[in-house]
TORLUM-532833 format. One record per residue (C-alpha): z, x, y. Coordinates in steps of 0.02 Angstrom, whole numbers, padded with zeros to 5 digits, always signed. Example, Ala and Ser with C-alpha at 12.3 -4.5 7.8 and 13.67 -1.06 7.14 Angstrom:
2
+00390+00615-00225
+00357+00684-00053
This chain:
178
-00443+00518-01534
-00589+00580-01430
-00764+00590-01503
-00825+00718-01376
-00882+00892-01425
-00864+01037-01304
-00980+01185-01288
-00912+01359-01321
-01076+01452-01298
-01257+01405-01272
-01413+01505-01314
-01590+01456-01263
-01701+01498-01411
-01868+01438-01340
-01939+01393-01169
-02106+01305-01155
-02201+01199-01030
-02131+01035-01098
-01978+01083-01199
-01831+01202-01200
-01739+01229-01364
-01554+01273-01373
-01427+01323-01505
-01248+01291-01452
-01081+01328-01533
-00967+01178-01507
-00787+01126-01540
-00778+00963-01638
-00646+00828-01607
-00541+00897-01751
-00548+01075-01681
-00676+01141-01805
-00825+01242-01743
-01005+01185-01774
-01181+01228-01719
-01294+01106-01627
-01481+01135-01607
-01572+01024-01484
-01716+01005-01364
-01693+00983-01177
-01828+00870-01106
-01853+00825-00924
-01876+00640-00957
-02019+00516-00950
-02067+00341-00896
-02152+00205-00998
-02240+00055-00924
-02251-00123-00989
-02408-00171-00891
-02445-00357-00896
-02630-00379-00854
-02623-00568-00878
-02478-00680-00929
-02421-00620-01099
-02557-00487-01115
-02513-00302-01104
-02610-00140-01078
-02604-00021-01227
-02677+00149-01269
-02746+00231-01424
-02706+00416-01422
-02708+00556-01551
-02537+00638-01567
-02552+00813-01636
-02376+00838-01706
-02400+00688-01823
-02588+00710-01845
-02641+00531-01812
-02695+00407-01680
-02555+00297-01614
-02553+00131-01522
-02438+00151-01373
-02391+00085-01204
-02438+00197-01056
-02309+00333-01026
-02287+00509-00963
-02166+00645-00920
-02076+00659-00755
-02145+00801-00651
-02043+00908-00531
-02014+00811-00371
-02057+00642-00449
-01955+00487-00422
-01944+00375-00575
-02052+00242-00494
-02175+00373-00431
-02193+00441-00608
-02224+00267-00680
-02352+00224-00545
-02444+00389-00569
-02449+00377-00758
-02513+00197-00756
-02651+00244-00633
-02700+00408-00718
-02701+00344-00897
-02767+00167-00875
-02845+00159-00702
-02733+00012-00656
-02616+00001-00509
-02482-00134-00491
-02416-00230-00342
-02251-00276-00425
-02134-00154-00512
-01967-00182-00596
-01855-00052-00678
-01793-00133-00840
-01687-00002-00923
-01675+00163-01015
-01699+00222-01193
-01657+00385-01281
-01786+00406-01421
-01714+00552-01519
-01527+00565-01487
-01495+00676-01637
-01595+00823-01572
-01661+00789-01396
-01595+00750-01222
-01752+00650-01181
-01723+00492-01080
-01865+00368-01051
-01853+00245-00906
-01938+00078-00940
-02038-00011-00805
-02124-00180-00797
-02284-00181-00693
-02367-00344-00640
-02507-00402-00527
-02623-00265-00587
-02781-00207-00502
-02910-00113-00607
-02976+00056-00554
-03040+00219-00627
-02941+00324-00751
-02886+00496-00688
-02848+00580-00854
-02774+00754-00856
-02882+00896-00922
-02874+00889-01112
-02809+00709-01113
-02911+00584-01215
-02862+00403-01242
-02934+00229-01255
-02863+00082-01157
-02857-00092-01232
-02762-00257-01218
-02647-00345-01339
-02547-00503-01321
-02359-00484-01341
-02369-00583-01503
-02509-00474-01573
-02413-00317-01524
-02257-00381-01614
-02364-00418-01768
-02432-00240-01756
-02254-00173-01767
-02218-00273-01923
-02382-00229-02010
-02364-00044-01969
-02501-00021-01839
-02372+00015-01704
-02238+00141-01756
-02207+00230-01589
-02022+00211-01547
-02040+00193-01359
-02171+00057-01381
-02064-00038-01506
-01913-00029-01390
-02018-00088-01244
-02081-00238-01342
-01900-00289-01361
-01882-00282-01171
-02050-00369-01145
-01994-00513-01256
-01847-00546-01139
-01937-00525-00972
-02108-00599-01011
-02051-00754-01104
-01939-00820-00965
């Protein structure tokens, strides 16, 4: 038996700067018809930036949809014409001021598979050089450092709840503790 669903018709119900919302009619594996509502997202990159052995760059940023300040790793959306590495390099520089001499693509995560097509590519950045932040208009954040151990503790005590950051700490554990 196949688990795939096939689209019968697709309707875009909203188009914004960041997101496009769709409502599709699909055929289920058993032949029944169902509706799927979802967001199409152009993708993003997140950066595990190791400033010193075992110490990572983090950000504090207010996230309007949830109405609170979050502790996160640097990340940002892929712009038209971006390569994945180019996006990661730009976001690290703009948000934190740092640039990195060494880059490694670690993997991919899908943060909201039930209602979004968003894919986030995960990068490790090492041999950092500090510089000046180049924040976008209307972007406000604070940059700080945490050891990998302190960041893991922050997940378990509830200070870090951002899914991409939690997933990246799993990757960091493997690549930074070798």
